[in-house]
N, C-alpha and C positions, 0 to 999 in steps of 0.2 A: 437547324443546327445553330447553339447560342455563341453569343459572342460575350467574353467573361474579360474584364482588365486582366483578373490575374487569376489563377488556378494553380491548389495547394493540394500538392500528393500528399497521404496520409494525414486519417481524421484527430489523429492521435491527440496529448497533451500541447505538443506545439506546435503542430497544427490548426489546433482551437484555437492557440493564442497565436496564430501568425493569419488566421481569418478573421478573427476578432481585431487585431492592429490596421491590416491590409483597409479592413473595409471604413476605417477613420479617411484612409485617404484616397479610395476610389467608389464606386458607384457597384460594379457586380465583380465577387468575389463566388470562386465555384470551388468545392474541394472534394474529391474522389479519397475512396480504400476500399481496397478489395475484401479486408474483414468489417469485426465490430467498429461503431464507433467508440472510441475510448481507446484506441492503442495497445501496443502490445505492454505498457504503463498498469494499464488497470486488470487485464486479463492474464498476460505472464509473467511479469517482471516489479513491477515496485509493490504493489500493494499484495499478494500473493509473497513475495519475497516480507516483508512484516508480518504478514500474520506469522507466517512460519518462524522466522526471528520468536517471537512474540511468546507462540507455544514451545521453543527451547526453552525458553528465560522463565517463561513459568514452569516446563517440567523441572529446571535443574533448581528455582525455588523449593518445589514440594518435596523433590530426592536429598535436599537439605533442612526441610522439615520434619521428615521422617527421622534422620539422623539425631537430630536434635530430639525428639518424641522417645527415641529409645534410649536417649542418655538421660531422658528425663525419669525414665520408668525406675532405672537404675536407684537415682537419685530419691532425695524426700517428698513427697506432695506440696509440701510450701514452697519448695526450689519450681518445682512445673508450674505452680499455679501465676507463681514469679513470669513465666516466658509467655 
């Protein structure tokens, strides 16, 4: 059995930050995690959400671009080249 000065439960963003801070003040820090290192933010929450929001915004822009293109096809060619 190993003796630790501090044991951190969870290797997500907060756990990693806590371990780094604790290491400045103590000699032995341990960390346990039941899942992959990185926690919920990396694999299920923050990053996937940001990717989904980016995809939705891109889709919205593309949809509005399609509307502009269809309007341009009914207008003179010189107007479309300005867009």
